[in-house]
C-alpha positions, 0 to 999 in steps of 0.5 A, a space after each residue: 549537473 551531476 547525479 548528486 546535484 539538487 533538483 533545481 539544476 534541472 532545466 525548468 525547475 524553479 524554487 516553487 516547483 522544487 518544493 513540490 518535488 521535495 514533497 515526493 521525496 525528490 531532492 537530487 537529479 538521481 532521485 528524479 531518475 529513480 522516480 519511476 512511473 506508477 503506471 502507463 497509458 496506452 492510448 486507444 484506437 479512435 472509435 466512431 462517435 456513436 460507439 461509446 459507453 457513458 462513463 468510459 474513457 474514449 478517443 474519437 475523431 471529430 471537427 468543430 461545429 461553430 466556434 468555441 464560446 467562453 464564459 465565466 462561471 463562479 469566477 472560473 473561465 469555462 470553454 465549451 464547443 460542439 464536436 461532430 463527425 457528421 452524424 452525432 454531436 458531443 459537447 466539449 467542456 474545459 474548466 480553467 483553461 481559457 486557452 482552449 478557445 483557440 486550441 481547437 482548430 477550424 475546420 480540421 479533424 482532430 482527436 478528442 480523448 477523455 471520459 464521456 458523461 451524460 449531463 442534462 440530457 446531453 453527452 459531454 466530455 469534460 477536460 478532454 485532451 486534443 491532438 492532431 491526428 498524426 500526433 495521436 497516431 504517434 502516441 498510440 504506438 508508445 506507452 505514456 508514463 503516469 507519475 505519482 504527483 502532489 497537488 500543484 505538480 502536473 504529469 507533463 512537468 515531471 515527464 519533461 524534467 525526466 526527459 531532460 535528465 535522460 537527454 543529458 547523458 547522466 547515468 548512475 553506475 551499475 549496482 549489479 555484478 557483471 556476472 548477474 547482468 550477463 546471466 539474466 541478459 539485463 539491459 544496460 543502465 542507460 537503456 533500462 532507465 530510458 525504457 522504464 520511463 519512456 518505453 516504446 513497447 511492452 517488451 522494452 518496459 518488461 525488460 527494464 522492469 525485470 532488471 530494476 525488480 531484481 536489483 531491488 530484491 538483491 539490495 533488500 536481501 543482501 541487507 536483511 541477510 547481513 542483519 541476521 548475521 549480526 542479530 545471531 550474536 545477540 544473547 537472550 537477556 530476557 529469558 522466560 521459561 515459566 508458561 503456567 500462567 499462559 496455559 491457565 489463560 488459554 483454558 479460560 479464553 472461552 474458545 479453543 485455540 486453532 492448531 495454527 495458534 497452538 503451534 505459534 505459541 510453542 514456537 514463541 515459547 521455544 524462542 524466548 526460553 532459548 539462548 538468543 533473542 527471538 526474531 520471529 514472524 507470525 504470519 496469519 491469514 486475515 481473522 486467524 487470531 494473531 492478537 490473542 497470541 500477542 496478548 498471551 505472550 505479553 502476559 508471560 513476560 509481565 509474569 516474568 517481570 519484563 515490560 512489553 510493547 505492542 506497536 500498531 500502525 495507527 493511533 486509532 488501532 493503538 487505542 482499540 488494542 489498548 482497550 482490548 488489552 485492558 479488557 483481557 487483563 481485567 476479565 482474567 483478574 491479572 495484576 498487570 497494568 496496561 499503558 497507552 502512548 500515542 502522539 495525540 494524548 495530552 502532555 500531562 498523561 503522556 508524561 505520566 506514562 513515560 515516567 511509569 515506564 522508567 520504573 521496574 513495573 512490568 507494564 504492557 504498553 500499547 502505542 504507535 511506532 513512537 514507542 521506541 523513539 527518543 524520549 521514551 525510556 524502558 526499564 526492562 523491555 523484554 518483548 516488542 510486538 509489531 505489525 508488518 506495516 511498521 516492519 521492525 528494522 535494525 535501525 529500531 533495534 539499534 536505537 533500543 540497544 543504545 539504551 541497553 535493551 535487546 528485546 525479543 521481536 515478534 512481527 505480525 503479518 496478515 499478508 498472505 505470502 506463500 511460505 516459500 516466499 516468506 522464508 526468503 523475504 523475511 530472511 532475518 526472521 524465523 517464520 510461524 504460519 497460522 493458516 486456519 481461522 477460528 470456528 466461531 467466525 461467520 464466513 463472509 458472503 461474497 458477490 461479484 457485480 457489474 457497475 450497473 448493479 451499483 444501485 442494488 449494492 447501495 440499497 444493501 448498504 442502506 439496509 445494513 445501516 438501518 439494522 445498526 451496522 456500518 459499511 466501507 466503500 473502497 476506491 482505487 484512486 484518491 481523485 479523478 485522474 487523467 487517463 484512468 477509467 476508475 472510481 475515485 474516493 473524493 468523487 464517490 464520496 460526493 455521489 454517495 452524499 447526494 444519493 443517501 439520506 442526510 441522516 446517514 453520515 458518510 466519511 472520507 479517508 485517503 492517503 493525501 489527508 493530513 495525519 490528524 484528518 486521517 485519525 479523525 476519520 477513522 475514529 469517527 467511523 470506529 465510534 459509529 459517528 459515520 455509517 459509511 467510510 469511503 476510502 482508498 486502500 489506506 484502510 487495509 490496516 489500521 482500523 478494527 470496527 466489528 460493527 462494519 458488515 459491508 465491504 464494497 470495492 469499486 474497480 476490484 479488477 485493479 487490485 491484486 487478489 491477495 490485497 482484495 482478501 486483506 481489504 475484505 478482512 476489515 469486515 466479518 469481525 463481529 457476530 453479525 453476517 458480513 458481506 463483500 461486494 466486488 465491482 468489476 468496473 472493466 466488464 472483462 471476462 478475465 477480470 471476472 474469473 480472477 474476482 471469482 477466486 476471491 468470491 469462492 475462497 476464504 483462504 488467503 494463501 490459496 488466493 495468493 497462489 491462484 493469483 500467481 497462476 493467472 497473472 501472466 508476465 508483463 501485467 504491470 498495470 494495477 496495484 502491486 501486492 507486496 503489502 507492508 514489504 513496500 517494494 517500489 518496482 518489484 512484486 513478490 507474486 509477479 516476480 517470484 522467479 526473480 525473487 528466488 534467483 536474487 535470494 540465491 545470488 545474495 547468499 553467494 555474494 555474502 558467502 564470498 564477501 561477508 562485509 562486501 569489502 571487495 572492489 567489485 562489490 563497492 557499488 552494491 555495498 553503497 547502494 545496499 546502505 542507501 536502500 536500507 536507509 530509505 526503508 528505515 533500516 540499517 544494513 550495518 555494512 
């Protein structure tokens, strides 16, 4: 077995299981080794059976009272038994696990681990895990990995496979230069891989995580800096220098542009009238008015005779942008025409619009990333505007350049990254920052509540729906997960359907749904066919519903503050007062203090900076906050110092060896190429 060997060569992985791994993007032994846990479980110390909170995950010692019973309920075997510590009894229930009837031993004390619920006046623990006392004590002193899974694949299966590969002694080569490994005292590749999968302490995990975070930053930064070196050579073939129409449109908007919007327009004008192709990041806080800057820029290109393309992350948002753009053109009496191109359009309409793009007419086209793929031909594309969720990489630029096109690039981002970090992360782009919000927007009213106040929050949602508005409810999980004491979207959706009147339609949206199901859910909500949308953070971008006035975020403590600010930005887009309800599911005072920062501030950049101060080293539990930059291990906020160091090292490496041709850089060159390809970009090395 080699690192390049197919995954089925790992002991215990047969043809059916191999296909499940493929769904996770794991095809080789190397892929498996680099498939890191998404979080870790620290098993708690067992408590007395009477000292628990309903709805929380807990562990306690107890012994079997009587023998387990097994019956079939709806063609499903169900095992039940009662456990006692001598004072209190709790019912254990296992579904589809008939073997548990023999697994619970009599009369021995064992440890039972799971979530306590109240059912028909009794305390019940469903699907609990059962351990021998000595076995549980051993687990308690180590961190247990939890991997992102697909349906049909169990965490224990992945854990066993990873352990098998680690025990075989196959290690990837070191990508980092020896100088960097010594400078930062990083562990060896063998230790780092062992510790990130199966850490025996938080110290081991943090050392491994730091090494892989630095490595990921370095590979990314070497790649983007090399890209910028190549892009600097591309001449401006779509020069725009007349901005009289743009100024006329600004005067007709009916509102005054903010200082940030004005500055961004000036930066774009300077770029597109210069000698090289624009490569600019427009970084604006939530609600700062980035879209109008895109529309004004596209109008200038149309006036100059060039086509422009606005790429949205979802079909629903593309449709919304298209409708807004048509309204913008009509209201200002502009002679230009907008086109829409999405995958779900009818073939006849799609073919017609593709043919129109081949003409010399200066169309303003809106669509998803499919706009720049094979089958779409532009005659004179001058500008591409894209959301950071579809970060416009060299692969896309390369596909256009092969068609003879070198457009100006404007990347729009709402991720509140401090400017010092954005200059590093977007090293291939110039940066414009829009930090102010138009005065016409009503501030969102925020509240931090406990789970006990959930009923009151639901009443607020009901009241807003009665007033004709809509609401989002965000959960951190898709489905109930082993060892995670947090709300899941699927379970929450069922709870809300049971609690709300049948005339209130509730929708569900999460990342495991098929693309057409996701689009249907977003479209139904955007048309007010559903009044409540229960979702995961998949709604962070991709939908614009001005009629939505309530954002309720369950287990808000599990999200980064910058991410909470972005999610909150889905409301407050219309003329009505909007509300954001943050539920502190942990009850922790520290979590309360963090959430109060979001409650008390509207400034995403300030929130991001405050989060940096509060999040200490080693806080790897919870969601990373890198937004559309989508790092696998690294977190741009938690790992700011590592990012700064990796940036300096990337500059030094490329200055010393611009094409990474030295033998000492052979492995890093190979890894940069692989890494950028995985991200959908080309390093060009």
